C-alpha positions in Angstrom: -3.5 -85.9 17.2 -3.3 -82.1 16.9 -5.8 -79.7 18.5 -8.1 -78.4 15.8 -9.6 -74.9 15.6 -13.1 -74.6 17.1 -12.7 -77.6 19.4 -13.1 -77.3 23.2 -9.4 -78.1 23.6 -8.5 -75.3 21.2 -10.5 -72.8 23.2 -9.1 -74.0 26.6 -5.5 -74.0 25.3 -5.8 -70.5 23.9 -7.5 -69.2 27.1 -4.8 -70.8 29.3 -1.9 -69.6 27.1 -3.5 -66.1 27.1 -3.5 -66.2 30.9 0.1 -67.5 31.0 1.4 -64.8 28.7 -0.5 -62.2 30.7 0.9 -63.2 34.0 4.5 -63.8 32.7 4.8 -60.3 31.2 2.8 -58.5 33.9 5.2 -59.8 36.5 8.3 -59.3 34.4 7.7 -55.7 33.1 5.6 -54.2 35.9 8.9 -52.8 37.3 9.5 -50.7 34.2 7.4 -47.6 35.0 8.6 -47.8 38.6 12.2 -47.2 37.6 12.2 -43.4 38.3 10.7 -44.2 41.8 13.3 -46.9 42.5 16.1 -44.5 41.5 14.8 -42.0 44.0 14.5 -44.5 46.9 17.8 -46.3 46.4 19.7 -43.3 45.0 20.5 -44.8 41.6 21.2 -43.4 38.1 18.9 -44.2 35.2 21.4 -46.9 33.9 21.5 -48.4 37.4 17.7 -48.5 37.8 17.5 -50.3 34.5 19.1 -53.3 36.2 15.8 -54.0 38.0 14.6 -55.1 34.7 17.8 -56.2 33.0 18.7 -58.7 35.8 15.3 -60.3 35.3 15.5 -60.6 31.5 19.2 -61.7 31.7 18.4 -64.5 34.2 15.4 -65.4 32.1 17.5 -65.7 29.0 20.0 -68.1 30.6 17.2 -70.1 32.3 15.5 -70.6 29.0 18.1 -73.0 27.7 18.1 -75.1 30.9 14.3 -75.1 31.0 14.2 -76.4 27.4 16.1 -79.5 28.6 14.0 -80.0 31.6 10.7 -79.6 29.7 11.9 -82.2 27.2 12.1 -84.6 30.2 9.2 -83.8 32.5 6.7 -82.3 30.0 5.5 -78.8 29.1 2.6 -78.2 31.4 4.2 -79.0 34.8 7.2 -76.8 34.2 5.0 -73.8 33.0 2.7 -74.0 36.1 5.7 -74.2 38.4 7.4 -71.2 36.6 4.3 -69.0 37.0 3.9 -69.9 40.7 7.5 -69.3 41.7 7.6 -66.0 39.7 4.5 -64.7 41.6 6.1 -65.6 44.9 9.3 -63.8 44.0 7.3 -60.7 43.1 5.8 -60.7 46.6 9.3 -61.1 48.0 10.6 -58.1 45.9 7.9 -55.9 47.4 9.6 -56.4 50.8 13.1 -55.5 49.6 14.9 -53.1 51.9 18.1 -52.6 49.8 18.8 -52.4 46.1 20.7 -55.7 46.3 17.7 -57.5 47.9 15.5 -56.2 45.1 17.9 -57.2 42.4 18.2 -60.7 43.9 14.4 -61.2 44.0 14.1 -59.8 40.4 16.8 -62.2 39.2 15.1 -65.1 40.8 11.9 -64.1 39.2 13.5 -64.0 35.8 15.1 -67.4 36.4 11.8 -68.9 37.3 10.0 -67.4 34.2 12.6 -69.2 32.0 10.3 -72.2 32.3 7.4 -70.3 30.6 7.9 -68.5 27.2 9.9 -71.0 25.1 8.0 -74.0 26.6 4.7 -72.3 25.7 5.9 -71.8 22.1 7.0 -75.5 21.9 3.6 -76.6 23.4 1.7 -74.7 20.7 4.0 -76.0 17.9 3.4 -79.5 19.1 -0.2 -79.5 19.9 -2.0 -77.0 17.5 -2.7 -77.9 13.9 -0.4 -76.2 11.5 -3.0 -74.1 9.7 -4.1 -72.6 13.0 -0.6 -72.1 14.6 -0.3 -68.5 13.6 -3.6 -67.6 15.2 -2.8 -69.5 18.5 0.7 -67.9 18.6 -0.9 -64.5 18.0 -3.3 -65.1 20.9 -0.4 -66.0 23.2 1.5 -62.9 22.2 -1.7 -60.8 22.6 -1.9 -62.2 26.2 1.7 -61.1 26.7 0.8 -57.7 25.4 -2.2 -57.4 27.7 -0.2 -58.5 30.7 2.6 -56.1 29.9 0.1 -53.3 29.5 -2.0 -54.0 32.6 1.0 -54.7 34.8 2.6 -51.4 33.9 -0.7 -49.5 34.4 -1.5 -51.0 37.7 2.0 -50.5 39.0 2.0 -46.9 37.9 -1.5 -46.1 39.4 -0.9 -47.9 42.7 2.5 -46.4 43.2 1.3 -42.9 42.4 -1.5 -43.1 45.1 0.0 -45.6 47.5 3.6 -47.0 47.0 5.6 -49.1 44.7 5.7 -51.8 47.3 1.9 -52.1 47.5 1.8 -52.1 43.7 4.3 -54.9 43.5 2.6 -57.0 46.1 -0.8 -56.7 44.4 0.7 -58.0 41.2 2.3 -60.9 43.0 -1.1 -61.9 44.4 -2.7 -61.6 40.9 0.1 -63.8 39.6 -0.8 -66.6 42.0 -4.4 -66.6 40.8 -3.2 -66.6 37.1 -1.0 -69.7 37.8 -4.1 -71.5 39.3 -6.2 -70.7 36.2 -3.3 -71.9 34.0 -3.1 -75.2 35.7 -6.9 -75.7 35.6 -7.4 -74.8 31.9 -4.4 -76.0 29.9 -5.0 -79.4 28.2 -2.4 -82.1 28.8 0.0 -82.7 26.0 -0.9 -85.2 23.4 2.1 -85.1 21.1 4.9 -84.6 23.7 7.5 -87.4 23.8 10.0 -87.3 26.7 13.7 -87.0 25.8 16.6 -88.2 27.9 19.4 -86.6 25.9 20.6 -84.1 28.5 23.7 -81.9 27.7 24.7 -84.0 24.7 21.3 -83.5 23.2 21.5 -79.7 24.0 24.9 -79.4 22.1 23.6 -81.5 19.2 20.4 -79.3 19.1 22.4 -76.1 19.2 24.5 -77.3 16.3 21.5 -78.3 14.3 19.6 -75.1 14.8 22.6 -72.8 14.1 23.3 -74.7 10.8 19.8 -73.8 9.5 19.8 -71.1 6.9 17.0 -69.1 8.6 17.0 -69.7 12.3 20.2 -67.8 13.2 18.7 -64.7 11.4 15.5 -65.0 13.3 17.5 -65.2 16.6 19.3 -62.1 15.7 16.0 -60.4 14.8 14.7 -61.3 18.2 17.7 -59.6 19.9 17.1 -56.4 18.0 13.4 -56.4 18.2 12.9 -56.6 22.0 16.0 -54.7 22.8 14.7 -51.7 20.9 11.1 -52.0 22.1 11.8 -52.4 25.8 14.3 -49.6 25.8 11.8 -47.2 24.2 9.2 -47.9 26.9 11.8 -47.7 29.7 13.1 -44.2 28.8 10.0 -42.6 27.4 8.9 -42.6 31.1 11.9 -40.5 32.0 11.2 -38.1 29.1 7.6 -37.6 30.0 8.3 -37.1 33.7 10.8 -34.4 32.9 10.3 -30.9 31.5 8.6 -29.7 29.4 5.9 -32.4 29.9 6.3 -33.1 33.7 3.4 -35.6 33.7 2.3 -37.6 36.8 3.6 -41.1 37.4 0.1 -42.6 36.8 -0.4 -40.6 33.6 3.0 -41.7 32.3 2.1 -45.3 33.1 -1.1 -44.9 31.1 0.9 -44.8 27.9 1.0 -48.6 28.3 -2.7 -48.6 27.2 -1.1 -48.6 23.7 -0.4 -52.3 24.4 -4.0 -52.8 23.4 -2.9 -52.1 19.9 -0.3 -54.9 20.3 -3.1 -57.3 21.3 -4.8 -56.6 18.0 -1.7 -56.4 15.8 -0.3 -59.7 17.0 -3.5 -61.7 16.2 -4.0 -59.8 12.9 -0.4 -60.3 11.8 -0.6 -64.0 12.7 -3.6 -64.5 10.5 -2.0 -62.4 7.7 1.2 -64.5 7.9 -0.8 -67.7 7.7 -2.5 -66.4 4.5 0.3 -64.5 2.7 3.5 -66.0 4.2 5.8 -64.6 6.7 8.6 -63.5 4.3 6.3 -61.0 2.6 4.9 -59.5 5.8 7.7 -59.1 8.3 9.8 -56.4 6.6 6.7 -54.1 6.2 5.9 -54.4 9.9 9.5 -53.4 10.8 9.1 -50.3 8.5 6.0 -49.4 10.6 7.9 -49.8 13.8 10.8 -47.6 12.6 8.4 -44.9 11.4 6.8 -44.7 14.8 10.1 -44.3 16.5 11.1 -41.4 14.4 7.8 -39.6 15.2 8.7 -39.6 18.9 11.5 -37.1 18.2 8.9 -34.4 17.7 8.5 -32.2 20.8 4.7 -32.8 20.9 2.8 -35.1 23.3 0.3 -35.9 20.5 3.1 -37.0 18.1 4.9 -38.9 20.8 1.8 -40.9 21.7 1.1 -41.5 18.0 4.7 -42.6 17.4 4.6 -45.0 20.3 1.3 -46.4 19.0 2.9 -47.2 15.6 6.0 -48.6 17.4 3.9 -50.9 19.5 1.8 -52.1 16.6 4.9 -52.9 14.6 6.7 -54.7 17.4 3.9 -57.1 18.5 3.0 -57.9 14.9 6.7 -58.5 14.0 7.2 -60.7 17.1 4.1 -62.7 16.4 5.3 -63.4 12.8 8.9 -64.1 13.7 8.1 -66.4 16.7 5.6 -68.5 14.7 8.2 -68.7 11.9 10.6 -70.3 14.3 8.0 -72.8 15.4 7.2 -73.8 11.8 10.8 -73.9 10.6 12.6 -75.7 13.4 12.8 -79.5 13.6 13.2 -81.4 16.9 14.2 -80.3 19.5 11.5 -77.6 19.0 11.7 -76.4 22.6 15.3 -75.6 22.2 14.6 -73.6 19.0 12.0 -71.6 20.9 14.4 -71.2 23.8 17.2 -69.9 21.6 14.8 -67.4 20.0 13.8 -66.1 23.4 17.3 -66.3 24.8 18.4 -63.7 22.2 15.1 -61.9 22.7 15.7 -61.3 26.4 19.4 -60.8 26.1 18.5 -58.0 23.7 16.3 -56.5 26.4 19.1 -56.6 29.0 22.0 -55.4 26.8 20.3 -52.7 24.6 18.3 -51.4 27.7 21.5 -51.0 29.6 23.3 -49.2 26.8 20.2 -47.0 26.2 20.5 -45.9 29.9 23.9 -44.4 29.3 22.8 -42.7 26.1 19.8 -41.2 28.0 22.2 -39.8 30.6 24.5 -38.3 28.1 22.4 -37.4 25.0 18.8 -37.6 26.2 16.0 -38.9 24.1 17.7 -38.2 20.7 20.6 -40.4 21.8 18.2 -43.2 22.7 16.4 -42.9 19.3 19.7 -43.0 17.5 20.6 -46.3 19.1 17.2 -47.8 18.5 17.0 -46.5 15.0 20.3 -48.2 14.2 19.0 -51.5 15.8 15.8 -51.4 13.8 17.6 -50.7 10.6 19.7 -53.9 11.1 16.4 -55.8 11.8 15.0 -54.5 8.6 18.0 -55.7 6.6 17.6 -59.1 8.2 13.9 -59.2 7.3 14.8 -58.4 3.7 17.5 -61.1 3.8 14.8 -63.6 4.9 12.7 -62.9 1.9 15.0 -65.1 -0.2 15.1 -67.9 2.4 14.3 -71.4 0.9 11.4 -73.0 2.8 12.1 -76.1 4.9 10.8 -79.5 3.8 7.3 -79.7 5.3 4.1 -81.4 4.3 2.3 -79.6 1.5 -0.6 -78.5 3.8 1.9 -76.6 6.0 4.2 -75.3 3.3 2.3 -72.1 2.7 2.7 -71.1 6.4 6.5 -71.5 6.3 
């Protein structure tokens, strides 16, 4: 029996998943505005400081696949609660790091722990929420992620500006522990989950099945490009705004993450729009919005840079909401593995593109970063146009319109 819109369970599950997305992304991305400070303390180049985020997203990407197997055995909720708790503890540990290697170890462990959260949450929603409300629930989860990414960055920037990056990191770790407690308290137990004992053999069979699908591999590639471009822009816009001619304070630069509020709106709005009009007709338009925002940031004006980042953020969260719910609707069992593959490529894109963008920043500045990200988004747009001709999967008539 699925959870229906308007029911107490629907409200509890959406509240819990909002908190889960919030905590996961606050802990993961709070280090992003601190990269210039970490570079000063540990004498690192911009490309090297990007490892503080890249090792987390890379470890998370690998952990996602293993977590999908584990969640198919022990259930969704226990693994997600454990993931959030361990990630909060690793955040507290990273605040105590005395060397770069210690920091990177704690950040890698944090990423590995969070592998038990995003894909499993997507699988939980796909299993438990009625089909006609899945886009809305997925949008609410993504909006929680956006809010967490925003507030984590802002708090880290403000606290580090007036105190230190260690105090900022420790404060977020404590907040993460409280979020894990609320998640455990509010999330309804699974009704439609059925344990699987397939192990590695089932993983290989599932990989083969999902990569044979006409649409899923394209959605995986889209995830790689989307997040790689988005995270890289937010990583290196900080370096640009801290340098001449803008020379803004750390806390002011961190405040640009307020634009994530636009993502909170756009993810829910796009989820509803996709439920009504279909994903294939919406996705490519959202990517055009994202690309337009990126080009605006080339102008040497703070007003246009902020406006460009606003459009960029709107387009990203809306696109991610549509693409991630498309995976949930299109994939057959094992659904957790399909979600894990989407997010595997999602976070590998963050690690790889972010690292390459660091070298381009060092050698060609912001125009070099924009050239890389513009190329990536152009490829993403071609994929979205390719998906417009995708034949829908065989689903019940009531769910067909959402596919």
